[in-house]
C-alpha positions as a Python dict, from the first residue, in 0.01 Angstrom:
ca = {
    (1, 'X'): (0, 0, 0),
    (2, 'X'): (341, -6, 158),
    (3, 'X'): (345, 394, 113),
    (4, 'X'): (-21, 461, 153),
    (5, 'X'): (-30, 778, 402),
    (6, 'X'): (-216, 740, 724),
    (7, 'X'): (-525, 928, 586),
    (8, 'X'): (-567, 615, 345),
    (9, 'X'): (-659, 424, 621),
    (10, 'X'): (-973, 389, 875),
    (11, 'X'): (-957, 251, 1225),
    (12, 'X'): (-1198, -86, 1282),
    (13, 'X'): (-1414, 7, 1607),
    (14, 'X'): (-1335, -261, 1886),
    (15, 'X'): (-1716, -294, 1947),
    (16, 'X'): (-1758, -410, 1544),
    (17, 'X'): (-1483, -680, 1555),
    (18, 'X'): (-1518, -1056, 1661),
    (19, 'X'): (-1222, -1258, 1752),
    (20, 'X'): (-1274, -1628, 1747),
    (21, 'X'): (-1016, -1844, 1842),
    (22, 'X'): (-1015, -2227, 1770),
    (23, 'X'): (-888, -2518, 1999),
    (24, 'X'): (-585, -2516, 1810),
    (25, 'X'): (-499, -2152, 1901),
    (26, 'X'): (-568, -1978, 1526),
    (27, 'X'): (-749, -1648, 1570),
    (28, 'X'): (-999, -1523, 1287),
    (29, 'X'): (-1095, -1127, 1294),
    (30, 'X'): (-1433, -1083, 1179),
    (31, 'X'): (-1557, -705, 1125),
    (32, 'X'): (-1925, -650, 1155),
    (33, 'X'): (-2138, -466, 932),
    (34, 'X'): (-2427, -354, 1124),
    (35, 'X'): (-2516, -71, 882),
    (36, 'X'): (-2606, -309, 634),
    (37, 'X'): (-2785, -573, 856),
    (38, 'X'): (-2833, -427, 1220),
    (39, 'X'): (-3092, -665, 1355),
    (40, 'X'): (-2865, -972, 1251),
    (41, 'X'): (-2546, -793, 1353),
    (42, 'X'): (-2717, -723, 1663),
    (43, 'X'): (-2820, -1053, 1732),
    (44, 'X'): (-2450, -1165, 1696),
    (45, 'X'): (-2357, -883, 1978),
    (46, 'X'): (-2572, -1044, 2205),
    (47, 'X'): (-2442, -1401, 2119),
    (48, 'X'): (-2092, -1299, 2153),
    (49, 'X'): (-2148, -1124, 2518),
    (50, 'X'): (-2330, -1442, 2611),
    (51, 'X'): (-1992, -1679, 2481),
    (52, 'X'): (-2271, -1857, 2250),
    (53, 'X'): (-2010, -2005, 2043),
    (54, 'X'): (-1768, -2104, 2297),
    (55, 'X'): (-1716, -2468, 2318),
    (56, 'X'): (-1919, -2490, 1921),
    (57, 'X'): (-1756, -2619, 1653),
    (58, 'X'): (-1715, -2530, 1288),
    (59, 'X'): (-1927, -2805, 1129),
    (60, 'X'): (-1923, -2768, 755),
    (61, 'X'): (-1602, -2685, 477),
    (62, 'X'): (-1748, -2683, 207),
    (63, 'X'): (-1474, -2699, -100),
    (64, 'X'): (-1462, -2404, -334),
    (65, 'X'): (-1792, -2244, -120),
    (66, 'X'): (-1830, -2207, 267),
    (67, 'X'): (-1703, -2277, 615),
    (68, 'X'): (-1981, -2258, 843),
    (69, 'X'): (-1979, -2286, 1210),
    (70, 'X'): (-2266, -2314, 1496),
    (71, 'X'): (-2293, -2313, 1888),
    (72, 'X'): (-2212, -2581, 2146),
    (73, 'X'): (-2601, -2621, 2224),
    (74, 'X'): (-2831, -2536, 1909),
    (75, 'X'): (-3163, -2582, 2172),
    (76, 'X'): (-3035, -2354, 2419),
    (77, 'X'): (-3213, -2045, 2519),
    (78, 'X'): (-3069, -1728, 2337),
    (79, 'X'): (-2968, -1429, 2575),
    (80, 'X'): (-3206, -1157, 2667),
    (81, 'X'): (-3225, -880, 2346),
    (82, 'X'): (-3196, -1164, 2106),
    (83, 'X'): (-3411, -1126, 1815),
    (84, 'X'): (-3549, -1476, 1684),
    (85, 'X'): (-3711, -1370, 1354),
    (86, 'X'): (-3512, -1088, 1214),
    (87, 'X'): (-3622, -924, 920),
    (88, 'X'): (-3489, -1008, 564),
    (89, 'X'): (-3199, -793, 559),
    (90, 'X'): (-3064, -884, 250),
    (91, 'X'): (-3036, -515, 104),
    (92, 'X'): (-3132, -205, 205),
    (93, 'X'): (-3217, 170, 68),
    (94, 'X'): (-2972, 302, -120),
    (95, 'X'): (-3006, 650, -4),
    (96, 'X'): (-2755, 849, 191),
    (97, 'X'): (-2440, 577, 65),
    (98, 'X'): (-2210, 702, -119),
    (99, 'X'): (-2049, 449, -348),
    (100, 'X'): (-1728, 461, -513),
    (101, 'X'): (-1811, 303, -842),
    (102, 'X'): (-1585, 14, -937),
    (103, 'X'): (-1524, 115, -1331),
    (104, 'X'): (-1644, -206, -1480),
    (105, 'X'): (-1935, -415, -1566),
    (106, 'X'): (-2071, -654, -1299),
    (107, 'X'): (-2238, -1028, -1364),
    (108, 'X'): (-2469, -945, -1067),
    (109, 'X'): (-2583, -633, -1029),
    (110, 'X'): (-2626, -326, -1262),
    (111, 'X'): (-2348, -120, -1078),
    (112, 'X'): (-2073, -254, -824),
    (113, 'X'): (-1888, -55, -619),
    (114, 'X'): (-1751, 19, -290),
    (115, 'X'): (-1954, 203, 38),
    (116, 'X'): (-1771, 292, 329),
    (117, 'X'): (-1488, 50, 224),
    (118, 'X'): (-1743, -268, 149),
    (119, 'X'): (-1794, -419, -173),
    (120, 'X'): (-2129, -349, -302),
    (121, 'X'): (-2379, -459, -585),
    (122, 'X'): (-2668, -195, -632),
    (123, 'X'): (-2947, -123, -869),
    (124, 'X'): (-2957, 264, -778),
    (125, 'X'): (-3246, 245, -549),
    (126, 'X'): (-3130, -58, -309),
    (127, 'X'): (-2773, -168, -203),
    (128, 'X'): (-2621, -480, -106),
    (129, 'X'): (-2290, -671, 46),
    (130, 'X'): (-2144, -887, -234),
    (131, 'X'): (-2058, -1240, -160),
    (132, 'X'): (-1669, -1238, -189),
    (133, 'X'): (-1452, -1424, -37),
    (134, 'X'): (-1377, -1394, 346),
    (135, 'X'): (-1724, -1230, 363),
    (136, 'X'): (-1963, -1368, 639),
    (137, 'X'): (-2300, -1451, 649),
    (138, 'X'): (-2608, -1604, 821),
    (139, 'X'): (-2727, -1922, 752),
    (140, 'X'): (-3069, -1997, 719),
    (141, 'X'): (-3342, -2250, 646),
    (142, 'X'): (-3579, -2232, 348),
    (143, 'X'): (-3815, -1911, 323),
    (144, 'X'): (-3934, -1714, 475),
    (145, 'X'): (-3675, -1829, 749),
    (146, 'X'): (-3402, -1537, 767),
    (147, 'X'): (-3151, -1693, 1004),
    (148, 'X'): (-3120, -1540, 1356),
    (149, 'X'): (-2712, -1518, 1364),
    (150, 'X'): (-2654, -1841, 1566),
    (151, 'X'): (-2512, -2011, 1264),
    (152, 'X'): (-2272, -1813, 1042),
    (153, 'X'): (-2068, -1913, 777),
    (154, 'X'): (-1760, -1735, 574),
    (155, 'X'): (-1690, -1768, 167),
    (156, 'X'): (-1423, -1963, 144),
    (157, 'X'): (-1433, -1976, -283),
    (158, 'X'): (-1453, -1769, -590),
    (159, 'X'): (-1712, -1539, -527),
    (160, 'X'): (-2057, -1715, -533),
    (161, 'X'): (-2262, -1410, -631),
    (162, 'X'): (-2591, -1574, -689),
    (163, 'X'): (-2598, -1573, -325),
    (164, 'X'): (-2629, -1159, -309),
    (165, 'X'): (-2972, -1056, -149),
    (166, 'X'): (-3056, -1427, -77),
    (167, 'X'): (-2878, -1431, 280),
    (168, 'X'): (-2802, -1187, 528),
    (169, 'X'): (-2429, -1084, 466),
    (170, 'X'): (-2311, -953, 837),
    (171, 'X'): (-1933, -867, 800),
    (172, 'X'): (-1612, -1006, 693),
    (173, 'X'): (-1301, -1192, 784),
    (174, 'X'): (-988, -904, 833),
    (175, 'X'): (-741, -1143, 926),
    (176, 'X'): (-723, -1526, 983),
    (177, 'X'): (-890, -1646, 678),
    (178, 'X'): (-579, -1854, 590),
    (179, 'X'): (-649, -2061, 913),
    (180, 'X'): (-1060, -2146, 778),
    (181, 'X'): (-921, -2201, 436),
    (182, 'X'): (-686, -2491, 555),
    (183, 'X'): (-923, -2680, 727),
    (184, 'X'): (-1019, -3051, 624),
    (185, 'X'): (-1294, -3089, 383),
    (186, 'X'): (-1613, -3199, 499),
    (187, 'X'): (-1724, -3545, 334),
    (188, 'X'): (-2077, -3537, 400),
    (189, 'X'): (-2380, -3379, 175),
    (190, 'X'): (-2292, -2978, 104),
    (191, 'X'): (-1944, -2996, 280),
    (192, 'X'): (-2040, -3117, 650),
    (193, 'X'): (-1828, -3283, 866),
    (194, 'X'): (-1980, -3676, 879),
    (195, 'X'): (-1942, -3727, 1254),
    (196, 'X'): (-1881, -3491, 1529),
    (197, 'X'): (-1520, -3653, 1546),
    (198, 'X'): (-1423, -3445, 1245),
    (199, 'X'): (-1569, -3123, 1353),
    (200, 'X'): (-1317, -2816, 1451),
    (201, 'X'): (-1335, -2702, 1811),
    (202, 'X'): (-1367, -2330, 1906),
    (203, 'X'): (-1240, -2223, 2211),
    (204, 'X'): (-1432, -1918, 2245),
    (205, 'X'): (-1620, -1615, 2004),
    (206, 'X'): (-1591, -1263, 2200),
    (207, 'X'): (-1641, -912, 2080),
    (208, 'X'): (-1313, -735, 2100),
    (209, 'X'): (-1431, -492, 2393),
    (210, 'X'): (-1462, -807, 2625),
    (211, 'X'): (-1122, -923, 2608),
    (212, 'X'): (-850, -748, 2818),
    (213, 'X'): (-706, -464, 2684),
    (214, 'X'): (-391, -643, 2628),
    (215, 'X'): (-545, -886, 2380),
    (216, 'X'): (-775, -665, 2188),
    (217, 'X'): (-694, -662, 1795),
    (218, 'X'): (-647, -292, 1647),
    (219, 'X'): (-706, -300, 1268),
    (220, 'X'): (-758, -91, 1013),
    (221, 'X'): (-869, -117, 643),
    (222, 'X'): (-793, 107, 344),
    (223, 'X'): (-1051, 390, 299),
    (224, 'X'): (-1205, 321, -42),
    (225, 'X'): (-1268, 717, -74),
    (226, 'X'): (-911, 788, -88),
    (227, 'X'): (-661, 834, -353),
    (228, 'X'): (-464, 537, -300),
    (229, 'X'): (-734, 316, -331),
    (230, 'X'): (-827, 454, -660),
    (231, 'X'): (-463, 397, -753),
    (232, 'X'): (-468, 13, -621),
    (233, 'X'): (-788, -42, -815),
    (234, 'X'): (-609, 61, -1093),
    (235, 'X'): (-323, -175, -1045),
    (236, 'X'): (-569, -445, -994),
    (237, 'X'): (-729, -442, -1299),
    (238, 'X'): (-400, -302, -1567),
    (239, 'X'): (-114, -495, -1402),
    (240, 'X'): (225, -320, -1551),
    (241, 'X'): (473, -515, -1376),
    (242, 'X'): (706, -736, -1584),
    (243, 'X'): (517, -1069, -1531),
    (244, 'X'): (236, -933, -1739),
    (245, 'X'): (246, -928, -2110),
    (246, 'X'): (-98, -800, -2157),
    (247, 'X'): (-273, -629, -1885),
    (248, 'X'): (-628, -722, -1866),
    (249, 'X'): (-766, -349, -1876),
    (250, 'X'): (-1065, -459, -1623),
    (251, 'X'): (-1099, -637, -1302),
    (252, 'X'): (-1441, -806, -1106),
    (253, 'X'): (-1545, -663, -766),
    (254, 'X'): (-1429, -956, -576),
    (255, 'X'): (-1081, -906, -726),
    (256, 'X'): (-1007, -573, -565),
    (257, 'X'): (-1000, -715, -185),
    (258, 'X'): (-1017, -383, 64),
    (259, 'X'): (-677, -452, 184),
    (260, 'X'): (-652, -411, 600),
    (261, 'X'): (-374, -424, 819),
    (262, 'X'): (-304, -375, 1172),
    (263, 'X'): (-253, -63, 1288),
    (264, 'X'): (93, 56, 1312),
}
């Protein structure tokens, strides 16, 4: 990774970056995935423009599962352009989406790999984002509800891949997952905080393009169609450094996190 050429990295568009700042000053930057869930991510962009989560809070931290947050006023009328009942964007047609195969079997999909830098499962006809560590999804009630983007969660655990194709996955945390992972666990059912006093206040959630130029993050992710990524994947599967007595010669999809970095 340290010696990866510039061609191995792709810029993340600023209009696909959410910047969440907690009351403590800790910052979390999330990349959105409109190519996989266009209606849900469109809602999220409208909400961010409207400062929907400013003054909201992280309401749930379930150990080995998810961190979840909500708006300050969940009964407020959403902004214009918001779609209250999105379709079930849990997967999408495979057609036209090149996938770099993982190269190893997957327990949750007939095949797994990486599509434009994202970890995915596929059955050949459909493709879907995987619930790997740091992936961001949309909370919902029982079906047929699909969630509308007002409540979001980040995976804070060994990948709960049983959730794949059951919720809309809309992005991933690129920086700041360490802040979310260090939060106190909720003690009520399903890891919710038992009282409002325990919740973690959110100062603001903004689209990067709505921030002053000096405050906008500039991030890159490794191109999963690059030779560098192939070498990285092989290294994750078969460690050759002196600590390892017996290389595994195998790896799961979520144990190959796609590298991200600040743009040089």
